[in-house]
TORPA-4810 file (N, C-alpha, C, O; in nm, 3 decimals):
<nodes>
NODE_1_4.201_11.633_8.698_4.147_11.743_8.725_4.239_11.854_8.652_4.168_11.934_8.591_M
NODE_2_4.370_11.880_8.641_4.439_11.917_8.541_4.418_11.887_8.406_4.452_11.974_8.325_V
NODE_3_4.371_11.789_8.366_4.376_11.737_8.234_4.249_11.797_8.162_4.238_11.844_8.049_G
NODE_4_4.142_11.777_8.277_4.019_11.825_8.235_4.025_11.993_8.206_3.965_12.043_8.111_W
NODE_5_4.093_12.059_8.285_4.101_12.183_8.285_4.177_12.244_8.145_4.143_12.350_8.094_I
NODE_6_4.276_12.166_8.099_4.382_12.190_7.999_4.271_12.189_7.864_4.242_12.277_7.782_V
NODE_7_4.220_12.040_7.882_4.116_11.997_7.757_3.988_12.150_7.738_3.954_12.207_7.635_R
NODE_8_3.945_12.176_7.883_3.845_12.303_7.858_3.923_12.420_7.798_3.874_12.459_7.692_T
NODE_9_4.009_12.473_7.830_4.058_12.574_7.776_4.130_12.513_7.654_4.124_12.613_7.582_L
NODE_10_4.178_12.444_7.598_4.158_12.432_7.471_4.058_12.422_7.380_4.062_12.460_7.264_L
NODE_11_3.958_12.363_7.442_3.806_12.389_7.332_3.767_12.513_7.321_3.728_12.565_7.216_L
NODE_12_3.775_12.571_7.436_3.743_12.705_7.449_3.808_12.800_7.347_3.745_12.876_7.274_C
NODE_13_3.988_12.781_7.351_4.021_12.848_7.223_3.992_12.805_7.079_3.978_12.891_6.992_F
NODE_14_3.983_12.685_7.055_3.935_12.615_6.912_3.811_12.708_6.910_3.811_12.808_6.839_V
NODE_15_3.707_12.675_6.987_3.565_12.708_6.980_3.574_12.911_6.939_3.520_12.967_6.844_V
NODE_16_3.645_12.963_7.032_3.684_13.114_6.996_3.745_13.134_6.880_3.687_13.212_6.804_G
NODE_17_3.846_13.086_6.843_3.903_13.081_6.703_3.814_13.095_6.575_3.814_13.177_6.483_L
NODE_18_3.727_12.973_6.606_3.629_12.928_6.494_3.532_13.071_6.481_3.520_13.141_6.380_V
NODE_19_3.479_13.088_6.593_3.369_13.193_6.590_3.434_13.357_6.554_3.373_13.444_6.494_L
NODE_20_3.561_13.367_6.605_3.629_13.482_6.569_3.627_13.463_6.398_3.567_13.550_6.335_S
NODE_21_3.681_13.368_6.333_3.702_13.337_6.186_3.602_13.379_6.123_3.607_13.462_6.032_F
NODE_22_3.457_13.298_6.185_3.307_13.367_6.138_3.244_13.487_6.173_3.124_13.501_6.148_L
NODE_23_3.332_13.607_6.245_3.312_13.706_6.286_3.207_13.693_6.364_3.114_13.760_6.317_D
NODE_24_3.175_13.632_6.474_3.072_13.608_6.549_3.152_13.656_6.691_3.225_13.575_6.747_I
NODE_25_3.132_13.789_6.745_3.159_13.780_6.885_3.076_13.792_7.000_2.956_13.816_6.990_N
NODE_26_3.137_13.774_7.116_3.062_13.742_7.225_2.960_13.815_7.279_2.876_13.774_7.359_P
NODE_27_2.975_13.970_7.213_2.865_14.088_7.260_2.737_14.054_7.158_2.626_14.090_7.196_A
NODE_28_2.749_13.991_7.040_2.645_13.958_6.941_2.586_13.846_7.002_2.463_13.838_7.002_S
NODE_29_2.665_13.744_7.064_2.591_13.657_7.133_2.491_13.680_7.217_2.372_13.650_7.205_I
NODE_30_2.554_13.742_7.312_2.455_13.786_7.429_2.350_13.885_7.382_2.236_13.843_7.403_L
NODE_31_2.355_13.982_7.335_2.268_14.100_7.287_2.165_14.058_7.182_2.046_14.089_7.193_T
NODE_32_2.221_13.973_7.060_2.119_13.965_6.965_2.124_13.785_6.940_2.173_13.734_6.840_N
NODE_33_2.087_13.739_7.007_2.088_13.624_7.051_2.015_13.558_6.916_2.083_13.491_6.838_S
NODE_34_1.860_13.582_6.891_1.824_13.525_6.726_1.925_13.556_6.644_1.989_13.465_6.592_W
NODE_35_1.956_13.679_6.620_2.023_13.713_6.502_2.158_13.626_6.477_2.185_13.590_6.362_G
NODE_36_2.238_13.594_6.581_2.349_13.490_6.582_2.288_13.368_6.522_2.335_13.329_6.416_T
NODE_37_2.187_13.302_6.579_2.149_13.196_6.533_2.122_13.178_6.379_2.166_13.086_6.311_I
NODE_38_2.025_13.302_6.326_2.017_13.288_6.206_2.140_13.326_6.115_2.140_13.281_6.000_Q
NODE_39_2.267_13.423_6.167_2.360_13.391_6.075_2.445_13.257_6.073_2.498_13.203_5.976_D
NODE_40_2.444_13.221_6.192_2.526_13.061_6.207_2.425_12.967_6.107_2.470_12.856_6.079_I
NODE_41_2.310_12.997_6.059_2.221_12.899_5.981_2.258_12.932_5.851_2.280_12.841_5.771_A
NODE_42_2.268_13.051_5.819_2.304_13.142_5.705_2.440_13.086_5.671_2.441_13.027_5.563_R
NODE_43_2.550_13.090_5.732_2.690_13.031_5.721_2.675_12.905_5.671_2.717_12.871_5.561_L
NODE_44_2.606_12.823_5.762_2.589_12.657_5.735_2.525_12.627_5.607_2.551_12.527_5.539_A
NODE_45_2.441_12.718_5.577_2.346_12.715_5.449_2.457_12.733_5.320_2.462_12.651_5.228_A
NODE_46_2.524_12.825_5.325_2.629_12.891_5.234_2.756_12.782_5.242_2.832_12.790_5.145_D
NODE_47_2.782_12.705_5.319_2.887_12.610_5.323_2.829_12.509_5.229_2.878_12.487_5.119_F
NODE_48_2.698_12.435_5.286_2.644_12.379_5.202_2.659_12.366_5.060_2.709_12.280_4.987_F
NODE_49_2.600_12.477_5.044_2.576_12.508_4.881_2.711_12.501_4.822_2.727_12.416_4.734_H
NODE_50_2.816_12.580_4.857_2.935_12.546_4.827_3.017_12.375_4.839_3.100_12.342_4.755_W
NODE_51_2.989_12.306_4.922_3.039_12.174_4.912_2.969_12.097_4.847_3.033_12.005_4.798_A
NODE_52_2.825_12.098_4.819_2.758_12.013_4.776_2.815_11.944_4.633_2.818_11.824_4.608_L
NODE_53_2.851_12.035_4.563_2.927_11.978_4.424_3.058_11.903_4.447_3.092_11.806_4.380_P
NODE_54_3.122_11.950_4.535_3.256_11.866_4.566_3.218_11.728_4.601_3.255_11.628_4.539_Y
NODE_55_3.149_11.730_4.693_3.035_11.606_4.769_3.010_11.502_4.647_3.067_11.393_4.642_I
NODE_56_2.927_11.544_4.555_2.857_11.487_4.428_2.976_11.438_4.363_2.971_11.317_4.339_L
NODE_57_3.091_11.502_4.324_3.166_11.456_4.231_3.288_11.373_4.323_3.388_11.355_4.253_I
NODE_58_3.302_11.328_4.440_3.353_11.256_4.522_3.253_11.131_4.529_3.293_11.015_4.535_G
NODE_59_3.131_11.163_4.527_3.033_11.033_4.549_3.046_10.942_4.445_3.010_10.826_4.462_A
NODE_60_3.100_10.985_4.327_3.108_10.917_4.195_3.214_10.820_4.201_3.224_10.734_4.114_V
NODE_61_3.304_10.828_4.310_3.409_10.730_4.316_3.404_10.637_4.449_3.449_10.525_4.472_I
NODE_62_3.339_10.717_4.515_3.358_10.670_4.663_3.225_10.560_4.716_3.223_10.473_4.803_V
NODE_63_3.133_10.603_4.633_3.011_10.498_4.642_3.017_10.386_4.593_2.981_10.289_4.659_V
NODE_64_3.071_10.370_4.447_3.085_10.248_4.410_3.173_10.174_4.454_3.154_10.053_4.464_P
NODE_65_3.297_10.237_4.490_3.402_10.146_4.545_3.408_10.077_4.695_3.484_9.988_4.732_L
NODE_66_3.262_10.171_4.801_3.218_10.122_4.910_3.144_10.010_4.883_3.144_9.914_4.959_S
NODE_67_3.064_10.014_4.754_2.945_9.891_4.756_3.029_9.772_4.722_3.012_9.668_4.786_V
NODE_68_3.137_9.782_4.606_3.233_9.680_4.593_3.285_9.618_4.705_3.265_9.500_4.734_I
NODE_69_3.355_9.699_4.771_3.419_9.675_4.921_3.316_9.569_5.025_3.350_9.465_5.083_G
NODE_70_3.220_9.618_5.026_3.120_9.590_5.140_3.066_9.431_5.058_3.060_9.331_5.130_A
NODE_71_3.036_9.422_4.930_3.017_9.304_4.846_3.119_9.211_4.880_3.083_9.112_4.943_V
NODE_72_3.257_9.225_4.848_3.337_9.163_4.893_3.359_9.100_5.051_3.386_8.982_5.073_M
NODE_73_3.344_9.186_5.135_3.327_9.141_5.280_3.236_9.056_5.295_3.260_8.946_5.346_R
NODE_74_3.118_9.092_5.254_3.025_8.976_5.241_3.032_8.856_5.192_2.990_8.762_5.260_W
NODE_75_3.079_8.838_5.084_3.111_8.691_5.015_3.224_8.640_5.078_3.253_8.525_5.046_T
NODE_76_3.300_8.698_5.164_3.415_8.643_5.245_3.354_8.559_5.352_3.368_8.437_5.367_R
NODE_77_3.279_8.650_5.430_3.223_8.605_5.548_3.110_8.534_5.543_3.054_8.487_5.642_T
NODE_78_3.070_8.523_5.419_2.922_8.387_5.373_3.003_8.287_5.356_2.952_8.181_5.392_R
NODE_79_3.109_8.278_5.314_3.164_8.144_5.256_3.241_8.069_5.372_3.287_7.958_5.348_H
NODE_80_3.253_8.109_5.463_3.328_8.050_5.562_3.224_7.943_5.658_3.105_7.958_5.684_R
NODE_81_3.323_7.825_5.703_3.217_7.697_5.725_3.177_7.738_5.883_3.097_7.669_5.946_P
</nodes>
């Protein structure tokens, strides 16, 4: 029971910290729910637009290596008696 309370308090703290960082306060959540949802969607879209070039650059290296690794695992398991 005490562990659940501590985890819940820690989660509340982290969520509150993130919301505060995003300039979302409790009053706006309660009084302007639709506007808050739109603000969160706009933040998510902005983050996606910022992150997309980095994801594509990383994919140039990660995807071929993942395919090579998958093929190597497949050939090792296929040749076992």
